[in-house]
C-alpha positions as CSV (number, residue, x, y, z in Angstrom):
1,M,0.0,0.0,0.0
2,H,2.9,2.4,-0.6
3,S,1.5,3.8,-3.9
4,I,0.0,7.2,-4.7
5,S,-3.5,8.1,-5.9
6,Y,-4.0,11.4,-7.6
7,A,-7.0,13.7,-8.2
8,A,-6.6,16.6,-10.6
9,Q,-8.8,19.6,-10.7
10,S,-9.6,18.8,-14.3
11,P,-9.8,15.0,-14.4
12,R,-9.0,12.8,-17.4
13,L,-11.8,10.3,-18.0
14,H,-11.7,7.2,-20.2
15,H,-14.5,6.7,-22.6
16,Q,-16.1,4.0,-20.4
17,S,-18.5,3.9,-17.5
18,I,-18.2,6.1,-14.5
19,K,-17.7,3.0,-12.4
20,H,-14.8,1.9,-14.6
21,N,-13.2,5.4,-14.2
22,I,-13.5,5.2,-10.4
23,L,-12.2,1.6,-10.1
24,F,-9.3,2.4,-12.5
25,G,-8.0,-1.1,-12.3
26,Q,-8.6,-1.6,-8.6
27,P,-10.6,-4.6,-7.4
28,F,-14.3,-3.9,-6.9
29,D,-15.3,-3.7,-3.2
30,E,-19.1,-3.0,-3.2
31,E,-19.3,-1.5,0.3
32,R,-16.2,0.7,-0.1
33,Y,-17.4,1.8,-3.6
34,N,-20.8,2.8,-2.4
35,D,-19.4,4.6,0.7
36,V,-16.9,6.6,-1.3
37,V,-19.3,7.5,-4.0
38,K,-21.8,8.8,-1.4
39,L,-19.1,10.8,0.4
40,C,-17.5,12.3,-2.7
41,A,-20.2,12.4,-5.4
42,A,-21.6,15.6,-4.1
43,A,-18.4,17.2,-5.3
44,G,-19.2,16.0,-8.8
45,C,-15.6,14.9,-9.2
46,V,-14.9,11.4,-10.5
47,A,-11.1,12.0,-10.0
48,L,-11.7,12.7,-6.3
49,V,-13.8,9.5,-5.9
50,C,-11.1,7.5,-7.8
51,A,-8.3,8.8,-5.6
52,V,-10.1,8.1,-2.4
53,Y,-11.4,4.7,-3.5
54,A,-7.8,3.5,-4.4
55,R,-6.1,1.7,-1.6
56,T,-3.0,3.8,-1.5
57,K,-0.9,5.2,1.4
58,Y,-0.6,8.6,-0.2
59,V,-3.3,10.7,-1.8
60,L,-2.3,13.8,-3.9
61,L,-5.2,16.2,-4.4
62,D,-4.5,18.9,-7.0
63,D,-7.3,21.3,-6.0
64,P,-10.2,19.0,-6.7
65,L,-12.2,20.6,-3.8
66,S,-12.2,24.1,-5.3
67,A,-15.8,23.8,-6.5
68,V,-17.0,22.0,-3.4
69,V,-19.1,23.7,-0.8
70,S,-17.8,23.6,2.8
71,V,-20.5,21.1,4.0
72,T,-19.3,18.6,1.4
73,T,-15.7,19.1,2.3
74,C,-16.5,18.5,6.0
75,L,-18.4,15.3,5.1
76,F,-15.5,14.2,3.0
77,I,-12.9,14.8,5.8
78,C,-14.9,14.3,9.0
79,H,-17.2,11.4,8.2
80,P,-16.6,8.3,10.4
81,R,-16.0,6.2,7.3
82,A,-13.8,8.7,5.5
83,Y,-11.4,6.6,3.6
84,I,-8.6,9.2,3.9
85,W,-8.0,8.5,7.6
86,N,-4.6,6.8,8.2
87,R,-3.3,8.0,4.9
88,T,-1.0,10.9,4.0
89,V,-3.0,13.5,2.0
90,V,-1.3,16.3,0.2
91,L,-3.7,19.0,-0.9
92,A,-2.5,21.5,-3.5
93,G,-4.5,24.5,-4.2
94,S,-4.4,28.0,-5.5
95,V,-4.3,31.0,-3.2
């Protein structure tokens, strides 16, 4: 689990299903998938969902939360099943 997941502000999507773009080669875990989609989907950012779903130790977020309202950000970070706990998260953003 020493790999990196990345969410760009402007994600690149493959011409396949949203589910395929979120899994991005990761094994499907129905409970994890449903939880992460519920937590992050309000942001409307597939890249964010993909980065959080991936079982990586490091998560690099390149300003994917810029369009997210504070309530969604709080849910994303503070939710008891937030899948970013126990992971190193680097959040890059513009000032």
